C-alpha positions in Angstrom: 108.3 127.1 41.1 111.4 124.9 41.7 113.1 127.8 43.5 110.1 128.2 45.7 109.9 124.5 46.6 113.7 124.4 47.1 113.6 127.4 49.4 110.7 125.9 51.3 112.6 122.7 51.9 115.7 124.5 53.0 113.6 126.5 55.5 112.1 123.4 56.9 115.5 121.8 57.2 116.8 124.9 58.9 114.0 125.0 61.4 114.5 121.3 62.2 118.3 121.8 62.7 117.8 124.8 64.9 115.1 123.0 66.9 117.4 120.0 67.5 120.4 122.1 68.5 118.7 124.8 70.5 115.9 123.0 72.4 117.1 121.8 75.8 114.8 118.7 75.6 117.4 116.9 73.4 119.9 116.9 76.3 123.6 117.0 76.4 126.6 115.7 74.5 129.4 113.8 76.1 132.8 115.4 76.4 136.0 113.7 75.2 136.9 112.9 78.8 133.5 111.2 79.3 133.9 109.2 76.1 137.3 108.0 77.4 135.4 106.4 80.3 132.9 104.7 77.9 135.7 103.2 75.9 136.6 101.1 79.0 133.2 99.4 78.9 132.9 96.0 77.2 129.5 97.3 76.1 131.0 100.1 74.0 132.4 99.6 70.5 133.3 102.0 67.7 131.8 105.0 69.5 128.5 103.4 70.3 127.0 101.3 73.1 126.0 97.8 71.9 123.7 94.9 72.8 125.1 91.5 73.6 122.9 89.7 71.1 122.3 90.5 67.4 119.6 93.1 67.4 117.9 94.6 64.4 117.3 98.3 65.0 116.7 99.7 61.5 113.4 99.2 59.6 113.3 98.9 55.9 111.5 101.6 53.9 108.4 99.4 53.6 108.2 98.8 57.4 108.9 102.4 58.1 105.9 103.4 55.8 103.7 100.8 57.6 104.8 102.2 60.9 103.9 105.8 60.0 100.6 104.7 58.5 99.8 102.7 61.6 100.7 105.5 64.0 98.9 108.3 62.3 96.0 106.2 61.0 95.9 103.9 64.0 93.4 101.0 64.2 90.6 101.2 66.8 91.2 101.0 70.5 94.8 102.0 70.5 93.8 104.7 73.1 91.1 104.5 75.7 87.7 106.1 74.8 87.9 108.3 77.9 90.5 109.4 80.4 91.8 106.7 82.7 90.9 107.4 86.3 93.7 107.6 88.8 93.8 107.3 92.5 95.0 110.5 94.2 98.0 110.5 96.6 98.6 112.8 99.6 102.1 114.3 99.8 102.1 113.9 103.6 101.3 110.2 103.3 104.4 109.8 101.0 106.6 112.0 103.2 105.7 110.3 106.5 105.5 106.7 105.3 107.5 104.3 107.5 105.7 101.0 106.7 106.9 98.0 104.8 108.1 98.2 101.2 105.5 99.5 98.7 105.3 100.5 95.1 103.0 103.1 93.5 102.6 103.0 89.7 102.2 106.2 87.7 101.4 104.5 84.4 103.9 103.4 81.7 107.2 102.7 83.6 107.2 105.3 86.3 107.1 104.3 89.9 107.5 105.5 93.5 109.3 102.9 95.6 109.3 103.3 99.3 111.5 101.0 101.3 113.7 101.3 104.4 112.2 104.7 105.1 113.6 105.9 101.7 111.6 107.2 98.7 112.9 106.4 95.3 111.6 107.4 91.9 112.0 105.0 88.9 111.9 106.4 85.3 109.9 109.4 86.5 108.3 110.5 83.2 105.5 112.7 84.5 105.0 114.8 81.3 101.9 114.8 79.0 103.7 113.8 75.8 106.7 111.5 75.4 108.4 113.7 72.8 110.6 116.7 72.5 107.6 118.8 71.4 103.8 118.3 72.1 103.1 118.2 68.4 105.4 115.2 68.0 103.5 112.8 70.2 100.1 111.8 71.6 98.9 112.8 75.1 98.9 110.7 78.2 95.8 108.6 78.7 95.0 110.4 81.9 94.7 114.2 82.3 96.0 114.1 85.9 98.7 112.3 87.8 98.2 110.7 91.2 100.0 113.7 92.7 101.4 116.8 91.1 105.2 116.6 90.7 105.6 119.9 92.6 103.8 118.3 95.7 106.2 115.3 95.9 108.3 115.4 99.1 112.1 115.0 99.2 113.3 112.1 97.0 116.3 110.1 98.2 117.2 108.7 94.8 116.1 108.6 91.2 116.8 105.6 88.9 116.7 106.0 85.2 116.9 103.1 82.7 117.7 105.0 79.5 117.3 108.3 77.7 114.2 107.8 75.5 111.5 110.4 76.0 109.0 108.1 77.6 111.5 107.4 80.4 113.6 110.5 80.7 111.6 113.7 80.5 113.0 117.2 80.5 110.1 118.9 82.2 109.9 116.3 84.9 113.6 116.6 85.7 113.3 120.4 85.9 110.5 120.0 88.5 112.3 117.3 90.4 116.0 118.2 90.4 115.8 120.5 93.4 114.3 117.8 95.7 116.4 114.8 94.6 119.5 113.7 96.6 121.1 111.4 94.0 120.5 110.3 90.4 121.6 106.8 89.3 121.8 106.1 85.5 123.5 103.9 83.0 126.7 105.2 81.4 126.3 108.4 79.5 122.8 109.4 80.6 124.2 111.8 83.2 125.2 114.2 80.4 121.6 115.0 79.9 121.0 115.6 83.6 124.1 117.9 83.8 122.8 119.8 80.7 119.6 120.4 82.6 121.2 121.7 85.7 121.8 118.7 87.9 125.2 118.9 89.7 127.7 116.3 88.6 128.3 115.3 92.2 124.7 114.1 92.4 124.9 111.8 89.5 126.3 108.2 89.6 126.7 106.4 86.3 127.1 102.6 86.2 127.9 100.0 83.6 126.1 96.6 83.4 126.8 94.4 86.5 128.2 97.3 88.5 126.5 98.2 91.8 126.6 100.9 94.4 125.4 101.0 98.0 123.3 104.2 98.8 122.0 104.7 102.3 121.6 101.1 103.0 120.2 100.1 99.6 122.0 98.3 96.9 121.4 99.5 93.3 122.6 97.1 90.6 122.8 98.1 87.0 121.9 95.1 84.9 121.6 94.3 81.2 118.7 95.1 78.9 118.3 94.6 75.1 117.3 98.0 73.7 118.9 101.2 72.4 119.1 104.9 73.2 119.0 108.3 71.6 117.1 111.6 71.8 118.2 113.4 68.6 118.9 112.7 65.0 122.6 111.6 65.3 123.0 110.2 68.9 121.6 106.7 68.6 123.3 104.3 71.1 125.3 107.3 72.5 124.3 106.3 76.0 123.8 103.0 77.7 120.4 101.4 78.5 119.8 99.0 81.4 117.5 97.2 83.9 117.9 97.7 87.6 117.9 95.7 90.8 117.0 97.4 94.1 117.9 95.3 97.1 117.2 96.2 100.8 117.6 94.2 104.0 114.1 92.8 103.4 113.3 92.9 99.7 114.8 92.2 96.3 113.2 94.0 93.4 113.8 93.9 89.7 112.9 96.6 87.1 113.3 95.6 83.5 113.5 99.1 81.8 112.8 98.6 78.1 114.0 95.4 76.7 113.5 92.8 74.0 113.5 89.2 75.2 116.9 87.6 75.6 119.1 85.4 77.7 120.0 88.2 80.0 116.8 87.7 82.0 117.8 84.2 83.0 121.3 85.3 83.7 120.0 88.0 86.0 117.7 85.6 87.7 120.5 83.0 88.2 122.9 85.6 89.6 120.6 87.7 91.8 117.2 86.1 92.0 114.7 85.2 93.3 112.9 88.5 93.3 110.1 89.5 95.6 108.7 91.7 92.8 109.6 92.3 89.2 108.3 95.2 87.1 108.6 94.0 83.5 108.0 95.7 80.2 104.7 94.7 78.5 103.5 97.0 75.8 104.5 99.1 72.7 105.5 95.9 70.8 105.2 95.3 67.1 106.4 92.6 64.7 108.5 95.3 63.0 110.7 95.8 66.1 110.7 92.4 67.9 114.2 92.6 69.2 113.8 95.8 71.3 110.3 95.3 72.9 108.8 92.1 74.3 105.5 90.6 73.3 103.3 89.9 76.4 103.9 86.2 76.3 107.6 86.9 76.5 107.0 89.2 79.5 105.6 86.3 81.4 108.6 84.2 80.4 110.9 86.9 81.5 109.2 86.9 84.9 109.9 83.2 85.2 113.5 83.6 84.0 114.3 86.2 86.7 112.6 84.0 89.2 110.1 86.5 90.3 107.4 85.7 92.9 105.2 88.4 91.4 105.3 90.6 88.4 103.8 94.0 87.6 103.5 94.5 83.8 104.7 98.0 82.9 105.2 100.1 79.7 101.5 100.3 79.1 98.5 102.3 80.3 99.8 105.8 79.6 100.9 106.4 76.0 100.2 105.1 72.5 103.6 104.2 71.1 102.6 101.2 69.0 99.5 100.1 67.1 98.1 97.4 69.3 94.8 97.9 71.3 95.7 99.7 74.6 94.4 96.8 76.8 95.9 94.0 74.8 99.2 93.8 76.7 97.7 93.3 80.1 95.1 90.8 78.8 97.7 88.7 76.9 100.3 88.6 79.7 97.7 87.7 82.4 96.5 84.8 80.2 100.0 83.5 79.6 101.1 83.9 83.3 98.0 81.9 84.4 99.4 79.0 82.4 102.6 79.0 84.5 101.0 79.9 87.8 102.9 83.2 87.8 101.2 85.8 89.9 100.5 89.1 88.1 99.6 92.3 89.9 97.5 94.8 88.1 97.4 98.0 90.2 95.4 101.0 89.3 97.5 104.1 88.6 98.2 105.7 92.0 97.3 102.6 94.0 99.9 101.7 96.7 101.0 98.1 96.4 102.7 96.5 99.4 105.5 94.0 98.5 104.7 90.6 100.0 101.5 92.1 101.3 98.3 90.3 102.1 96.2 92.5 99.8 97.0 91.7 96.1 95.7 94.0 93.4 94.4 91.9 90.6 91.3 93.8 89.5 90.6 94.2 85.8 90.1 98.0 86.2 90.8 98.7 82.5 87.4 97.1 81.6 
């Protein structure tokens, strides 16, 4: 019996190892030359990227057990009772748009940004499951996207905040890579894109506080408080970030994933005020308070970066924590109201004009 059990365990381990090393979803590994570039970064130490503040990443055995129990035996309302409806988009409307700056939310943290006659994708996770295999995650809350990825027109730029599966998706990149002019990522994330067939010349990697001008737009890579990793041994092997997109008319902030910290005020003091800020609000838990914000902290982060308006993100698409799925938006709107901070709550697929007269504040989730 012991031989049978031992053989079974070895087989499971072998399958896992083969899956990790042979599946393209796990991405690439940096070369020695690339690591030599990372060493020059003040945010890289002892072979890993680091946060500026003391951040707890590892859960104890008890918390890990609670997390697994909560995920697989989740409390009620962690997912909507029925599919979330989305507003459909027309590819020609996107391709021919020449109006003022607008955003279109795809749920979670994915956006189309159209500004200065340019079309930009931000964290374009368009897959059904935020995991390397469908059996390892739960499905998106909506069966359909506002538009099929294949129908998207030419994309001028893609911004990626970090390499976690709910922000960087292999299948999405495969469908997008032939129609994207340039990819902009934090340090290291480009190794995944290269592994997936994106030419090195079309990838720009930046460290925190670095910036680049691309076709009249300024892309600034700014700090976040989080971590990275797609496999079993590559935690913190690539950098994570927030982003600033600045045009002649608008200044926009995208938080990526981040726990609350002093970097928000630093960003606001240095580059604010912002016409719009998309700020993480969702997938929080008391067991990981340093790497994801609670909704009340989301509102405070909006004040810190000096945003005129905020759109709460990182909710409305996937169950990655144990809170009710509508709790993030309800809590953040209540807290923002106390501070007279304007919160936009667009439907998935609804175009939102920056500084527009029409402000989307419907409680559509009800």
